[in-house]
N, CA, C, O and CB atoms as a CASP TS submission, in Angstrom:
PFRMAT TS
TARGET T0000
AUTHOR 0000-0000-0000
METHOD Language model
MODEL 1
PARENT N/A
ATOM      1  N   UNK     1      27.617 151.063  46.089  1.00  0.00           N
ATOM      2  CA  UNK     1      28.908 150.618  46.329  1.00  0.00           C
ATOM      3  C   UNK     1      29.039 149.586  45.075  1.00  0.00           C
ATOM      4  O   UNK     1      28.161 148.744  44.888  1.00  0.00           O
ATOM      5  CB  UNK     1      29.102 149.962  47.886  1.00  0.00           C
ATOM      6  N   UNK     2      30.146 149.687  44.250  1.00  0.00           N
ATOM      7  CA  UNK     2      30.402 148.875  43.213  1.00  0.00           C
ATOM      8  C   UNK     2      31.108 147.486  43.639  1.00  0.00           C
ATOM      9  O   UNK     2      32.120 147.503  44.339  1.00  0.00           O
ATOM     10  CB  UNK     2      31.207 149.655  42.269  1.00  0.00           C
ATOM     11  N   UNK     3      30.518 146.263  43.176  1.00  0.00           N
ATOM     12  CA  UNK     3      31.013 144.993  43.613  1.00  0.00           C
ATOM     13  C   UNK     3      32.178 144.673  42.589  1.00  0.00           C
ATOM     14  O   UNK     3      32.411 145.416  41.636  1.00  0.00           O
ATOM     15  CB  UNK     3      29.826 143.852  43.644  1.00  0.00           C
ATOM     16  N   UNK     4      32.925 143.468  42.860  1.00  0.00           N
ATOM     17  CA  UNK     4      33.806 143.176  41.997  1.00  0.00           C
ATOM     18  C   UNK     4      33.234 142.802  40.483  1.00  0.00           C
ATOM     19  O   UNK     4      33.900 143.149  39.507  1.00  0.00           O
ATOM     20  CB  UNK     4      34.546 142.146  42.614  1.00  0.00           C
ATOM     21  N   UNK     5      32.139 142.176  40.334  1.00  0.00           N
ATOM     22  CA  UNK     5      31.526 141.831  39.213  1.00  0.00           C
ATOM     23  C   UNK     5      31.402 143.058  38.283  1.00  0.00           C
ATOM     24  O   UNK     5      31.851 143.145  37.140  1.00  0.00           O
ATOM     25  CB  UNK     5      30.256 141.224  39.544  1.00  0.00           C
ATOM     26  N   UNK     6      30.691 144.020  38.998  1.00  0.00           N
ATOM     27  CA  UNK     6      30.497 145.342  38.183  1.00  0.00           C
ATOM     28  C   UNK     6      31.762 145.992  37.712  1.00  0.00           C
ATOM     29  O   UNK     6      31.836 146.540  36.612  1.00  0.00           O
ATOM     30  CB  UNK     6      29.758 146.396  39.024  1.00  0.00           C
ATOM     31  N   UNK     7      32.845 145.914  38.639  1.00  0.00           N
ATOM     32  CA  UNK     7      34.158 146.373  38.106  1.00  0.00           C
ATOM     33  C   UNK     7      34.704 145.737  37.082  1.00  0.00           C
ATOM     34  O   UNK     7      35.376 146.378  36.274  1.00  0.00           O
ATOM     35  CB  UNK     7      35.079 146.365  38.988  1.00  0.00           C
ATOM     36  N   UNK     8      34.510 144.355  36.938  1.00  0.00           N
ATOM     37  CA  UNK     8      35.020 143.660  35.817  1.00  0.00           C
ATOM     38  C   UNK     8      34.258 144.100  34.551  1.00  0.00           C
ATOM     39  O   UNK     8      34.873 144.437  33.539  1.00  0.00           O
ATOM     40  CB  UNK     8      34.920 142.154  36.044  1.00  0.00           C
ATOM     41  N   UNK     9      32.850 144.093  34.621  1.00  0.00           N
ATOM     42  CA  UNK     9      32.197 144.572  33.382  1.00  0.00           C
ATOM     43  C   UNK     9      32.524 145.821  32.936  1.00  0.00           C
ATOM     44  O   UNK     9      32.623 145.999  31.722  1.00  0.00           O
ATOM     45  CB  UNK     9      30.871 144.575  33.486  1.00  0.00           C
ATOM     46  N   UNK    10      32.739 146.858  33.822  1.00  0.00           N
ATOM     47  CA  UNK    10      33.065 148.126  33.517  1.00  0.00           C
ATOM     48  C   UNK    10      34.434 148.159  32.877  1.00  0.00           C
ATOM     49  O   UNK    10      34.668 148.813  31.861  1.00  0.00           O
ATOM     50  CB  UNK    10      32.978 148.951  34.694  1.00  0.00           C
ATOM     51  N   UNK    11      35.372 147.390  33.547  1.00  0.00           N
ATOM     52  CA  UNK    11      36.684 147.385  32.901  1.00  0.00           C
ATOM     53  C   UNK    11      36.831 146.933  31.381  1.00  0.00           C
ATOM     54  O   UNK    11      37.478 147.524  30.516  1.00  0.00           O
ATOM     55  CB  UNK    11      37.515 146.519  33.700  1.00  0.00           C
ATOM     56  N   UNK    12      36.083 145.743  31.237  1.00  0.00           N
ATOM     57  CA  UNK    12      36.022 145.244  29.831  1.00  0.00           C
ATOM     58  C   UNK    12      35.355 146.135  28.887  1.00  0.00           C
ATOM     59  O   UNK    12      35.755 146.191  27.724  1.00  0.00           O
ATOM     60  CB  UNK    12      35.342 143.966  29.768  1.00  0.00           C
ATOM     61  N   UNK    13      34.309 146.880  29.320  1.00  0.00           N
ATOM     62  CA  UNK    13      33.604 147.859  28.493  1.00  0.00           C
ATOM     63  C   UNK    13      34.618 149.105  28.143  1.00  0.00           C
ATOM     64  O   UNK    13      34.626 149.688  27.059  1.00  0.00           O
ATOM     65  CB  UNK    13      32.255 148.375  29.302  1.00  0.00           C
ATOM     66  N   UNK    14      35.356 149.365  29.108  1.00  0.00           N
ATOM     67  CA  UNK    14      36.311 150.473  28.873  1.00  0.00           C
ATOM     68  C   UNK    14      37.636 150.082  27.898  1.00  0.00           C
ATOM     69  O   UNK    14      38.002 150.776  26.950  1.00  0.00           O
ATOM     70  CB  UNK    14      36.821 150.954  30.340  1.00  0.00           C
ATOM     71  N   UNK    15      38.199 148.975  28.279  1.00  0.00           N
ATOM     72  CA  UNK    15      39.293 148.384  27.772  1.00  0.00           C
ATOM     73  C   UNK    15      39.234 147.226  26.765  1.00  0.00           C
ATOM     74  O   UNK    15      40.275 146.880  26.205  1.00  0.00           O
ATOM     75  CB  UNK    15      39.942 148.015  28.786  1.00  0.00           C
ATOM     76  N   UNK    16      38.117 146.633  26.517  1.00  0.00           N
ATOM     77  CA  UNK    16      37.886 145.605  25.702  1.00  0.00           C
ATOM     78  C   UNK    16      38.171 144.047  26.063  1.00  0.00           C
ATOM     79  O   UNK    16      37.761 143.102  25.389  1.00  0.00           O
ATOM     80  CB  UNK    16      38.556 145.950  24.665  1.00  0.00           C
ATOM     81  N   UNK    17      38.993 143.945  27.315  1.00  0.00           N
ATOM     82  CA  UNK    17      39.288 142.613  27.805  1.00  0.00           C
ATOM     83  C   UNK    17      39.867 142.684  28.958  1.00  0.00           C
ATOM     84  O   UNK    17      40.288 143.789  29.302  1.00  0.00           O
ATOM     85  CB  UNK    17      40.057 141.851  26.998  1.00  0.00           C
ATOM     86  N   UNK    18      40.022 141.654  29.759  1.00  0.00           N
ATOM     87  CA  UNK    18      40.701 141.516  30.969  1.00  0.00           C
ATOM     88  C   UNK    18      41.356 140.419  31.303  1.00  0.00           C
ATOM     89  O   UNK    18      40.789 139.375  30.981  1.00  0.00           O
ATOM     90  CB  UNK    18      39.985 141.701  31.857  1.00  0.00           C
ATOM     91  N   UNK    19      42.390 140.321  31.856  1.00  0.00           N
ATOM     92  CA  UNK    19      43.283 139.254  32.162  1.00  0.00           C
ATOM     93  C   UNK    19      43.458 139.071  33.824  1.00  0.00           C
ATOM     94  O   UNK    19      43.145 140.022  34.541  1.00  0.00           O
ATOM     95  CB  UNK    19      44.697 139.581  31.425  1.00  0.00           C
ATOM     96  N   UNK    20      43.886 138.020  34.330  1.00  0.00           N
ATOM     97  CA  UNK    20      43.967 137.942  35.828  1.00  0.00           C
ATOM     98  C   UNK    20      44.826 138.993  36.352  1.00  0.00           C
ATOM     99  O   UNK    20      44.573 139.611  37.387  1.00  0.00           O
ATOM    100  CB  UNK    20      44.490 136.606  36.307  1.00  0.00           C
ATOM    101  N   UNK    21      45.928 139.199  35.559  1.00  0.00           N
ATOM    102  CA  UNK    21      46.999 140.046  36.048  1.00  0.00           C
ATOM    103  C   UNK    21      46.320 141.557  36.098  1.00  0.00           C
ATOM    104  O   UNK    21      46.430 142.276  37.091  1.00  0.00           O
ATOM    105  CB  UNK    21      48.381 139.935  35.020  1.00  0.00           C
ATOM    106  N   UNK    22      45.664 141.912  35.005  1.00  0.00           N
ATOM    107  CA  UNK    22      45.073 143.194  35.003  1.00  0.00           C
ATOM    108  C   UNK    22      43.987 143.369  36.109  1.00  0.00           C
ATOM    109  O   UNK    22      43.907 144.434  36.721  1.00  0.00           O
ATOM    110  CB  UNK    22      44.497 143.444  33.653  1.00  0.00           C
ATOM    111  N   UNK    23      43.232 142.425  36.340  1.00  0.00           N
ATOM    112  CA  UNK    23      42.253 142.266  37.361  1.00  0.00           C
ATOM    113  C   UNK    23      42.877 142.496  38.720  1.00  0.00           C
ATOM    114  O   UNK    23      42.244 143.151  39.548  1.00  0.00           O
ATOM    115  CB  UNK    23      41.622 140.905  37.279  1.00  0.00           C
ATOM    116  N   UNK    24      44.106 141.992  39.022  1.00  0.00           N
ATOM    117  CA  UNK    24      44.784 142.135  40.263  1.00  0.00           C
ATOM    118  C   UNK    24      45.387 143.626  40.389  1.00  0.00           C
ATOM    119  O   UNK    24      45.194 144.388  41.337  1.00  0.00           O
ATOM    120  CB  UNK    24      45.911 141.024  40.360  1.00  0.00           C
ATOM    121  N   UNK    25      46.142 143.878  39.260  1.00  0.00           N
ATOM    122  CA  UNK    25      46.889 145.169  39.506  1.00  0.00           C
ATOM    123  C   UNK    25      45.749 146.440  39.445  1.00  0.00           C
ATOM    124  O   UNK    25      45.851 147.357  40.260  1.00  0.00           O
ATOM    125  CB  UNK    25      48.157 145.353  38.266  1.00  0.00           C
ATOM    126  N   UNK    26      44.793 146.436  38.554  1.00  0.00           N
ATOM    127  CA  UNK    26      44.031 147.600  38.330  1.00  0.00           C
ATOM    128  C   UNK    26      42.645 147.595  39.207  1.00  0.00           C
ATOM    129  O   UNK    26      42.032 148.645  39.396  1.00  0.00           O
ATOM    130  CB  UNK    26      43.754 147.694  36.786  1.00  0.00           C
ATOM    131  N   UNK    27      42.205 146.366  39.719  1.00  0.00           N
ATOM    132  CA  UNK    27      41.050 146.311  40.468  1.00  0.00           C
ATOM    133  C   UNK    27      41.228 145.674  41.763  1.00  0.00           C
ATOM    134  O   UNK    27      40.288 145.656  42.558  1.00  0.00           O
ATOM    135  CB  UNK    27      40.061 145.674  39.759  1.00  0.00           C
ATOM    136  N   UNK    28      42.274 145.186  42.027  1.00  0.00           N
ATOM    137  CA  UNK    28      42.520 144.324  43.331  1.00  0.00           C
ATOM    138  C   UNK    28      41.640 143.059  43.353  1.00  0.00           C
ATOM    139  O   UNK    28      41.151 142.701  44.425  1.00  0.00           O
ATOM    140  CB  UNK    28      42.184 145.191  44.684  1.00  0.00           C
ATOM    141  N   UNK    29      41.437 142.430  42.328  1.00  0.00           N
ATOM    142  CA  UNK    29      40.582 141.227  42.376  1.00  0.00           C
ATOM    143  C   UNK    29      41.557 140.083  42.066  1.00  0.00           C
ATOM    144  O   UNK    29      42.195 140.060  41.013  1.00  0.00           O
ATOM    145  CB  UNK    29      39.320 141.290  41.318  1.00  0.00           C
ATOM    146  N   UNK    30      41.657 139.135  43.006  1.00  0.00           N
ATOM    147  CA  UNK    30      42.521 137.963  43.021  1.00  0.00           C
ATOM    148  C   UNK    30      41.970 136.816  42.425  1.00  0.00           C
ATOM    149  O   UNK    30      42.749 135.951  42.025  1.00  0.00           O
ATOM    150  CB  UNK    30      42.893 137.622  44.306  1.00  0.00           C
ATOM    151  N   UNK    31      40.610 136.643  42.283  1.00  0.00           N
ATOM    152  CA  UNK    31      39.993 135.349  41.779  1.00  0.00           C
ATOM    153  C   UNK    31      39.043 135.747  40.552  1.00  0.00           C
ATOM    154  O   UNK    31      37.815 135.688  40.616  1.00  0.00           O
ATOM    155  CB  UNK    31      39.114 134.562  43.014  1.00  0.00           C
ATOM    156  N   UNK    32      39.747 136.147  39.459  1.00  0.00           N
ATOM    157  CA  UNK    32      38.979 136.544  38.307  1.00  0.00           C
ATOM    158  C   UNK    32      38.114 135.455  37.797  1.00  0.00           C
ATOM    159  O   UNK    32      36.930 135.669  37.538  1.00  0.00           O
ATOM    160  CB  UNK    32      39.858 137.006  37.241  1.00  0.00           C
ATOM    161  N   UNK    33      38.676 134.273  37.642  1.00  0.00           N
ATOM    162  CA  UNK    33      37.924 133.080  37.131  1.00  0.00           C
ATOM    163  C   UNK    33      36.632 132.869  37.884  1.00  0.00           C
ATOM    164  O   UNK    33      35.589 132.619  37.279  1.00  0.00           O
ATOM    165  CB  UNK    33      38.783 131.803  37.239  1.00  0.00           C
ATOM    166  N   UNK    34      36.690 132.965  39.144  1.00  0.00           N
ATOM    167  CA  UNK    34      35.498 132.881  39.902  1.00  0.00           C
ATOM    168  C   UNK    34      34.461 133.888  39.659  1.00  0.00           C
ATOM    169  O   UNK    34      33.293 133.542  39.481  1.00  0.00           O
ATOM    170  CB  UNK    34      35.815 132.917  41.213  1.00  0.00           C
ATOM    171  N   UNK    35      34.833 135.137  39.643  1.00  0.00           N
ATOM    172  CA  UNK    35      33.973 136.242  39.377  1.00  0.00           C
ATOM    173  C   UNK    35      33.432 136.018  37.947  1.00  0.00           C
ATOM    174  O   UNK    35      32.227 136.182  37.752  1.00  0.00           O
ATOM    175  CB  UNK    35      34.733 137.622  39.537  1.00  0.00           C
ATOM    176  N   UNK    36      34.267 135.644  36.914  1.00  0.00           N
ATOM    177  CA  UNK    36      33.690 135.420  35.616  1.00  0.00           C
ATOM    178  C   UNK    36      32.563 134.332  35.549  1.00  0.00           C
ATOM    179  O   UNK    36      31.553 134.454  34.856  1.00  0.00           O
ATOM    180  CB  UNK    36      34.784 135.051  34.697  1.00  0.00           C
ATOM    181  N   UNK    37      32.852 133.248  36.352  1.00  0.00           N
ATOM    182  CA  UNK    37      31.825 132.144  36.536  1.00  0.00           C
ATOM    183  C   UNK    37      30.658 132.758  37.031  1.00  0.00           C
ATOM    184  O   UNK    37      29.600 132.525  36.446  1.00  0.00           O
ATOM    185  CB  UNK    37      32.258 131.014  37.490  1.00  0.00           C
ATOM    186  N   UNK    38      30.674 133.568  38.098  1.00  0.00           N
ATOM    187  CA  UNK    38      29.514 134.146  38.678  1.00  0.00           C
ATOM    188  C   UNK    38      28.707 135.047  37.465  1.00  0.00           C
ATOM    189  O   UNK    38      27.504 134.949  37.220  1.00  0.00           O
ATOM    190  CB  UNK    38      30.006 135.081  40.001  1.00  0.00           C
ATOM    191  N   UNK    39      29.517 135.800  36.885  1.00  0.00           N
ATOM    192  CA  UNK    39      28.879 136.615  35.871  1.00  0.00           C
ATOM    193  C   UNK    39      28.284 135.765  34.703  1.00  0.00           C
ATOM    194  O   UNK    39      27.287 136.220  34.142  1.00  0.00           O
ATOM    195  CB  UNK    39      29.895 137.620  35.327  1.00  0.00           C
ATOM    196  N   UNK    40      28.795 134.588  34.290  1.00  0.00           N
ATOM    197  CA  UNK    40      28.133 133.799  33.402  1.00  0.00           C
ATOM    198  C   UNK    40      26.883 133.333  33.990  1.00  0.00           C
ATOM    199  O   UNK    40      25.894 133.301  33.258  1.00  0.00           O
ATOM    200  CB  UNK    40      28.943 132.729  32.974  1.00  0.00           C
ATOM    201  N   UNK    41      26.784 132.965  35.215  1.00  0.00           N
ATOM    202  CA  UNK    41      25.541 132.521  35.855  1.00  0.00           C
ATOM    203  C   UNK    41      24.536 133.495  35.943  1.00  0.00           C
ATOM    204  O   UNK    41      23.349 133.181  36.025  1.00  0.00           O
ATOM    205  CB  UNK    41      25.764 132.054  37.137  1.00  0.00           C
ATOM    206  N   UNK    42      24.996 134.853  35.928  1.00  0.00           N
ATOM    207  CA  UNK    42      24.030 136.006  35.737  1.00  0.00           C
ATOM    208  C   UNK    42      23.519 136.209  34.353  1.00  0.00           C
ATOM    209  O   UNK    42      22.597 136.988  34.113  1.00  0.00           O
ATOM    210  CB  UNK    42      24.664 137.273  36.148  1.00  0.00           C
ATOM    211  N   UNK    43      24.184 135.434  33.356  1.00  0.00           N
ATOM    212  CA  UNK    43      23.644 135.720  32.076  1.00  0.00           C
ATOM    213  C   UNK    43      24.493 136.369  30.973  1.00  0.00           C
ATOM    214  O   UNK    43      24.112 136.560  29.818  1.00  0.00           O
ATOM    215  CB  UNK    43      22.577 136.512  32.292  1.00  0.00           C
ATOM    216  N   UNK    44      25.796 136.709  31.526  1.00  0.00           N
ATOM    217  CA  UNK    44      26.923 137.353  30.608  1.00  0.00           C
ATOM    218  C   UNK    44      27.537 136.145  29.908  1.00  0.00           C
ATOM    219  O   UNK    44      27.621 135.006  30.367  1.00  0.00           O
ATOM    220  CB  UNK    44      28.141 138.240  31.489  1.00  0.00           C
ATOM    221  N   UNK    45      27.974 136.610  28.648  1.00  0.00           N
ATOM    222  CA  UNK    45      28.754 135.484  27.771  1.00  0.00           C
ATOM    223  C   UNK    45      30.077 136.168  27.419  1.00  0.00           C
ATOM    224  O   UNK    45      30.198 137.311  26.977  1.00  0.00           O
ATOM    225  CB  UNK    45      27.901 134.991  26.284  1.00  0.00           C
ATOM    226  N   UNK    46      31.043 135.294  27.682  1.00  0.00           N
ATOM    227  CA  UNK    46      32.417 135.772  27.496  1.00  0.00           C
ATOM    228  C   UNK    46      33.054 135.030  26.280  1.00  0.00           C
ATOM    229  O   UNK    46      32.729 133.863  26.059  1.00  0.00           O
ATOM    230  CB  UNK    46      33.273 135.540  28.820  1.00  0.00           C
ATOM    231  N   UNK    47      33.958 135.682  25.483  1.00  0.00           N
ATOM    232  CA  UNK    47      34.841 135.012  24.614  1.00  0.00           C
ATOM    233  C   UNK    47      36.184 134.793  25.405  1.00  0.00           C
ATOM    234  O   UNK    47      36.579 135.701  26.135  1.00  0.00           O
ATOM    235  CB  UNK    47      35.036 135.838  23.282  1.00  0.00           C
ATOM    236  N   UNK    48      36.838 133.726  25.301  1.00  0.00           N
ATOM    237  CA  UNK    48      38.054 133.490  26.072  1.00  0.00           C
ATOM    238  C   UNK    48      39.200 133.162  24.902  1.00  0.00           C
ATOM    239  O   UNK    48      38.978 132.452  23.921  1.00  0.00           O
ATOM    240  CB  UNK    48      37.817 132.189  27.216  1.00  0.00           C
ATOM    241  N   UNK    49      40.433 133.799  25.191  1.00  0.00           N
ATOM    242  CA  UNK    49      41.465 133.644  24.198  1.00  0.00           C
ATOM    243  C   UNK    49      42.734 133.275  25.225  1.00  0.00           C
ATOM    244  O   UNK    49      42.974 133.871  26.275  1.00  0.00           O
ATOM    245  CB  UNK    49      41.671 135.108  23.187  1.00  0.00           C
ATOM    246  N   UNK    50      43.392 132.294  24.744  1.00  0.00           N
ATOM    247  CA  UNK    50      44.707 131.858  25.566  1.00  0.00           C
ATOM    248  C   UNK    50      45.807 132.788  24.888  1.00  0.00           C
ATOM    249  O   UNK    50      45.946 132.933  23.674  1.00  0.00           O
ATOM    250  CB  UNK    50      45.133 130.061  25.406  1.00  0.00           C
ATOM    251  N   UNK    51      46.524 133.360  25.834  1.00  0.00           N
ATOM    252  CA  UNK    51      47.690 134.214  25.489  1.00  0.00           C
ATOM    253  C   UNK    51      48.918 133.394  25.928  1.00  0.00           C
ATOM    254  O   UNK    51      48.965 132.774  26.991  1.00  0.00           O
ATOM    255  CB  UNK    51      47.635 135.689  26.224  1.00  0.00           C
ATOM    256  N   UNK    52      49.770 133.438  25.143  1.00  0.00           N
ATOM    257  CA  UNK    52      51.215 132.791  25.313  1.00  0.00           C
ATOM    258  C   UNK    52      52.308 133.960  25.375  1.00  0.00           C
ATOM    259  O   UNK    52      52.493 134.701  24.410  1.00  0.00           O
ATOM    260  CB  UNK    52      51.584 131.736  23.980  1.00  0.00           C
ATOM    261  N   UNK    53      52.961 134.066  26.477  1.00  0.00           N
ATOM    262  CA  UNK    53      54.060 135.010  26.667  1.00  0.00           C
ATOM    263  C   UNK    53      55.270 134.209  27.355  1.00  0.00           C
ATOM    264  O   UNK    53      55.163 133.072  27.816  1.00  0.00           O
ATOM    265  CB  UNK    53      53.563 136.285  27.581  1.00  0.00           C
ATOM    266  N   UNK    54      56.304 134.899  27.351  1.00  0.00           N
ATOM    267  CA  UNK    54      57.367 134.491  28.174  1.00  0.00           C
ATOM    268  C   UNK    54      57.452 135.240  29.479  1.00  0.00           C
ATOM    269  O   UNK    54      57.200 136.445  29.470  1.00  0.00           O
ATOM    270  CB  UNK    54      58.596 134.621  27.451  1.00  0.00           C
ATOM    271  N   UNK    55      57.799 134.606  30.651  1.00  0.00           N
ATOM    272  CA  UNK    55      57.939 135.134  31.978  1.00  0.00           C
ATOM    273  C   UNK    55      59.337 135.859  32.073  1.00  0.00           C
ATOM    274  O   UNK    55      60.045 135.975  31.072  1.00  0.00           O
ATOM    275  CB  UNK    55      57.794 133.970  33.050  1.00  0.00           C
ATOM    276  N   UNK    56      59.668 136.286  33.165  1.00  0.00           N
ATOM    277  CA  UNK    56      60.945 136.891  33.400  1.00  0.00           C
ATOM    278  C   UNK    56      62.168 136.070  33.270  1.00  0.00           C
ATOM    279  O   UNK    56      63.306 136.510  33.102  1.00  0.00           O
ATOM    280  CB  UNK    56      60.942 137.415  34.645  1.00  0.00           C
ATOM    281  N   UNK    57      61.796 134.767  33.371  1.00  0.00           N
ATOM    282  CA  UNK    57      62.942 133.734  33.343  1.00  0.00           C
ATOM    283  C   UNK    57      62.991 133.078  31.906  1.00  0.00           C
ATOM    284  O   UNK    57      63.717 132.107  31.694  1.00  0.00           O
ATOM    285  CB  UNK    57      62.713 132.543  34.512  1.00  0.00           C
ATOM    286  N   UNK    58      62.250 133.601  30.995  1.00  0.00           N
ATOM    287  CA  UNK    58      62.355 133.163  29.603  1.00  0.00           C
ATOM    288  C   UNK    58      61.427 131.962  29.351  1.00  0.00           C
ATOM    289  O   UNK    58      61.437 131.389  28.261  1.00  0.00           O
ATOM    290  CB  UNK    58      63.826 132.795  29.259  1.00  0.00           C
ATOM    291  N   UNK    59      60.587 131.564  30.410  1.00  0.00           N
ATOM    292  CA  UNK    59      59.739 130.379  30.112  1.00  0.00           C
ATOM    293  C   UNK    59      58.389 130.824  29.479  1.00  0.00           C
ATOM    294  O   UNK    59      57.885 131.930  29.676  1.00  0.00           O
ATOM    295  CB  UNK    59      59.472 129.544  31.438  1.00  0.00           C
ATOM    296  N   UNK    60      57.903 129.931  28.765  1.00  0.00           N
ATOM    297  CA  UNK    60      56.676 130.169  28.200  1.00  0.00           C
ATOM    298  C   UNK    60      55.515 129.936  29.316  1.00  0.00           C
ATOM    299  O   UNK    60      55.477 128.966  30.074  1.00  0.00           O
ATOM    300  CB  UNK    60      56.527 129.250  26.947  1.00  0.00           C
ATOM    301  N   UNK    61      54.540 131.046  29.275  1.00  0.00           N
ATOM    302  CA  UNK    61      53.478 130.974  30.143  1.00  0.00           C
ATOM    303  C   UNK    61      52.147 131.104  29.428  1.00  0.00           C
ATOM    304  O   UNK    61      52.185 131.717  28.360  1.00  0.00           O
ATOM    305  CB  UNK    61      53.631 131.978  31.159  1.00  0.00           C
ATOM    306  N   UNK    62      51.064 130.668  29.803  1.00  0.00           N
ATOM    307  CA  UNK    62      49.879 130.884  29.257  1.00  0.00           C
ATOM    308  C   UNK    62      48.855 131.370  30.284  1.00  0.00           C
ATOM    309  O   UNK    62      48.832 130.938  31.437  1.00  0.00           O
ATOM    310  CB  UNK    62      49.476 129.709  28.598  1.00  0.00           C
ATOM    311  N   UNK    63      47.963 132.341  29.783  1.00  0.00           N
ATOM    312  CA  UNK    63      46.859 132.788  30.672  1.00  0.00           C
ATOM    313  C   UNK    63      45.666 133.226  29.630  1.00  0.00           C
ATOM    314  O   UNK    63      45.810 133.369  28.416  1.00  0.00           O
ATOM    315  CB  UNK    63      47.375 134.094  31.712  1.00  0.00           C
ATOM    316  N   UNK    64      44.557 133.390  30.318  1.00  0.00           N
ATOM    317  CA  UNK    64      43.327 133.615  29.498  1.00  0.00           C
ATOM    318  C   UNK    64      43.146 135.125  29.700  1.00  0.00           C
ATOM    319  O   UNK    64      43.399 135.769  30.718  1.00  0.00           O
ATOM    320  CB  UNK    64      41.979 132.695  29.981  1.00  0.00           C
ATOM    321  N   UNK    65      42.616 135.600  28.433  1.00  0.00           N
ATOM    322  CA  UNK    65      42.056 136.995  28.297  1.00  0.00           C
ATOM    323  C   UNK    65      40.518 136.802  28.200  1.00  0.00           C
ATOM    324  O   UNK    65      40.104 135.889  27.485  1.00  0.00           O
ATOM    325  CB  UNK    65      42.665 137.803  26.959  1.00  0.00           C
ATOM    326  N   UNK    66      39.729 137.515  28.799  1.00  0.00           N
ATOM    327  CA  UNK    66      38.322 137.481  28.723  1.00  0.00           C
ATOM    328  C   UNK    66      37.711 138.752  28.021  1.00  0.00           C
ATOM    329  O   UNK    66      38.074 139.885  28.336  1.00  0.00           O
ATOM    330  CB  UNK    66      37.783 137.325  30.115  1.00  0.00           C
ATOM    331  N   UNK    67      36.723 138.496  27.010  1.00  0.00           N
ATOM    332  CA  UNK    67      36.193 139.584  26.424  1.00  0.00           C
ATOM    333  C   UNK    67      34.719 139.422  26.525  1.00  0.00           C
ATOM    334  O   UNK    67      34.283 138.272  26.485  1.00  0.00           O
ATOM    335  CB  UNK    67      36.680 139.754  25.053  1.00  0.00           C
ATOM    336  N   UNK    68      33.953 140.343  26.641  1.00  0.00           N
ATOM    337  CA  UNK    68      32.492 140.333  26.705  1.00  0.00           C
ATOM    338  C   UNK    68      31.917 140.028  25.433  1.00  0.00           C
ATOM    339  O   UNK    68      32.278 140.695  24.464  1.00  0.00           O
ATOM    340  CB  UNK    68      31.954 141.596  27.173  1.00  0.00           C
ATOM    341  N   UNK    69      30.977 139.011  25.281  1.00  0.00           N
ATOM    342  CA  UNK    69      30.313 138.718  23.990  1.00  0.00           C
ATOM    343  C   UNK    69      29.053 139.429  23.896  1.00  0.00           C
ATOM    344  O   UNK    69      28.737 140.021  22.864  1.00  0.00           O
ATOM    345  CB  UNK    69      30.066 137.254  23.797  1.00  0.00           C
ATOM    346  N   UNK    70      28.341 139.398  24.901  1.00  0.00           N
ATOM    347  CA  UNK    70      26.966 139.950  25.094  1.00  0.00           C
ATOM    348  C   UNK    70      26.592 140.364  26.577  1.00  0.00           C
ATOM    349  O   UNK    70      27.253 139.952  27.531  1.00  0.00           O
ATOM    350  CB  UNK    70      25.956 138.894  24.613  1.00  0.00           C
ATOM    351  N   UNK    71      25.682 141.059  26.697  1.00  0.00           N
ATOM    352  CA  UNK    71      25.355 141.427  28.109  1.00  0.00           C
ATOM    353  C   UNK    71      23.947 140.764  28.370  1.00  0.00           C
ATOM    354  O   UNK    71      23.167 140.436  27.475  1.00  0.00           O
ATOM    355  CB  UNK    71      25.329 143.103  28.340  1.00  0.00           C
ATOM    356  N   UNK    72      23.726 140.610  29.768  1.00  0.00           N
ATOM    357  CA  UNK    72      22.448 140.203  30.069  1.00  0.00           C
ATOM    358  C   UNK    72      21.372 141.048  29.583  1.00  0.00           C
ATOM    359  O   UNK    72      21.428 142.277  29.629  1.00  0.00           O
ATOM    360  CB  UNK    72      22.335 140.065  31.388  1.00  0.00           C
ATOM    361  N   UNK    73      20.267 140.303  29.056  1.00  0.00           N
ATOM    362  CA  UNK    73      19.113 141.138  28.698  1.00  0.00           C
ATOM    363  C   UNK    73      18.034 140.964  29.612  1.00  0.00           C
ATOM    364  O   UNK    73      17.668 139.849  29.986  1.00  0.00           O
ATOM    365  CB  UNK    73      18.632 140.868  27.358  1.00  0.00           C
ATOM    366  N   UNK    74      17.421 142.224  30.048  1.00  0.00           N
ATOM    367  CA  UNK    74      16.266 142.268  31.059  1.00  0.00           C
ATOM    368  C   UNK    74      15.062 142.258  30.350  1.00  0.00           C
ATOM    369  O   UNK    74      13.990 142.288  30.953  1.00  0.00           O
ATOM    370  CB  UNK    74      16.274 143.485  31.979  1.00  0.00           C
TER
END
């Protein structure tokens, strides 16, 4: 059975990055930052970029996009 952390790594490997919106819509994961923290504790390293966009009301919003820098070495 695939867990949420494995799903996140697979998603990043397939698409290059992940945001909290993508994690929720595509993977059903509601606490991406928590899962990223757990992955870091397991040895994964992430590059984080802040993205700025406008919401449906025209207000600026910011969110993080996570990209994998390297994988855990065994």
